[in-house]
C-alpha positions in Angstrom: 77.6 -57.1 57.3 81.0 -56.1 58.5 83.8 -56.1 56.2 86.5 -59.0 57.0 89.0 -58.7 59.5 92.7 -59.9 58.9 93.6 -60.9 62.5 94.9 -59.4 65.7 97.7 -56.8 65.0 98.8 -55.8 68.4 98.3 -56.2 72.2 99.0 -53.7 74.7 100.0 -53.9 78.4 100.3 -51.0 80.8 103.3 -51.2 83.1 104.7 -49.2 86.1 108.3 -49.6 85.6 109.3 -49.8 81.7 113.0 -50.9 82.5 111.9 -53.8 84.7 109.2 -54.8 82.3 111.4 -54.8 79.2 114.1 -56.7 81.0 111.5 -59.3 82.1 110.0 -59.7 78.6 113.5 -60.1 77.2 115.0 -62.5 79.8 111.9 -64.7 80.3 110.2 -64.7 77.0 113.5 -63.9 74.8 111.8 -61.0 73.1 114.0 -58.1 71.9 112.7 -54.6 71.4 111.8 -53.5 68.0 111.5 -50.0 69.4 112.1 -48.9 73.1 112.0 -45.6 75.0 110.8 -44.6 78.3 107.2 -44.6 77.6 106.9 -47.5 75.2 108.6 -50.7 74.2 107.5 -52.7 71.1 108.2 -56.4 70.7 107.7 -58.2 67.4 106.3 -61.8 67.9 107.0 -64.7 65.7 103.5 -64.4 63.7 104.1 -60.8 62.8 102.0 -59.3 65.5 103.5 -56.9 68.3 103.3 -56.8 72.0 103.4 -53.3 73.2 104.3 -52.1 76.5 103.2 -48.6 77.6 104.3 -46.8 80.8 101.2 -46.5 82.8 99.7 -43.0 82.7 101.9 -41.9 79.8 99.2 -42.2 77.1 96.5 -40.0 78.8 96.9 -37.3 76.3 96.2 -37.7 72.5 99.4 -38.0 70.5 99.6 -36.1 67.3 101.7 -37.7 64.4 102.3 -36.5 60.8 99.6 -39.0 59.8 96.9 -38.2 62.3 96.1 -38.2 66.1 96.3 -41.3 68.3 93.5 -41.2 70.9 94.3 -41.3 74.6 94.2 -44.8 76.4 95.5 -46.4 79.5 94.7 -49.3 81.6 94.8 -50.3 85.3 94.7 -53.7 87.3 95.8 -57.0 86.2 94.8 -58.2 82.8 95.2 -61.5 81.0 96.9 -62.3 77.6 98.1 -65.6 76.2 101.1 -66.3 73.9 101.1 -69.2 71.7 103.9 -71.9 72.2 104.6 -74.9 70.1 102.9 -78.3 70.8 105.1 -80.4 72.9 107.1 -77.4 74.5 105.1 -77.3 77.7 107.6 -79.1 79.8 110.5 -77.0 78.2 108.7 -73.7 79.0 107.8 -74.8 82.6 111.4 -75.7 83.2 112.6 -72.5 81.7 110.2 -70.3 83.7 111.3 -72.1 87.0 114.9 -71.5 85.9 114.2 -67.7 85.4 112.7 -67.5 88.9 109.0 -67.1 87.5 106.4 -69.3 89.4 104.0 -71.3 87.4 100.6 -70.1 89.0 98.5 -72.7 87.4 98.4 -75.4 84.6 95.5 -76.4 82.6 95.0 -79.3 80.4 92.0 -78.5 78.3 88.9 -80.7 77.7 89.2 -83.5 75.2 93.1 -83.0 75.5 92.8 -79.8 73.3 95.8 -77.8 74.4 97.6 -77.1 77.5 98.3 -73.8 79.3 101.1 -72.5 81.9 99.9 -69.3 83.7 102.3 -67.1 85.5 102.5 -63.3 86.4 104.5 -60.5 85.0 106.1 -57.9 87.3 102.9 -55.9 87.0 100.7 -58.7 88.1 99.3 -59.5 84.6 98.2 -63.0 84.2 100.5 -64.3 81.3 99.5 -67.7 79.7 101.5 -69.7 77.5 99.2 -71.9 75.5 99.5 -74.5 72.8 97.2 -73.7 69.7 95.2 -76.8 70.2 93.5 -74.7 72.9 91.5 -73.0 70.2 91.5 -75.8 67.6 88.6 -75.9 65.2 86.2 -78.7 65.4 
């Protein structure tokens, strides 16, 4: 039996233009970098987790730190990630995305009325989802 997990700590996206992506996540999602440089930007989420942007190709070599080595990693192609939004804020978010010039690619009202999602693309083509937590409500 595996020891218990405490939750998801970080989500990483790989981007082609760090400045463009940092601006997008700040302007559209209201995120301020906790840490930022040419190869990495780290954004603290309201629940304490972090969203990390890595410049694509900048993490292909192991990184040695005083505490140990970080293995190489990278990613190509569009991926999907979802950010939680408060119940009742879908209309506000839809209007905000449109005001920011971000097209809503799709909207889904989940079965049994459990949750609502707005899908859009970031500058690198990643499928971003803003979803109410009811989407994964326990039965």
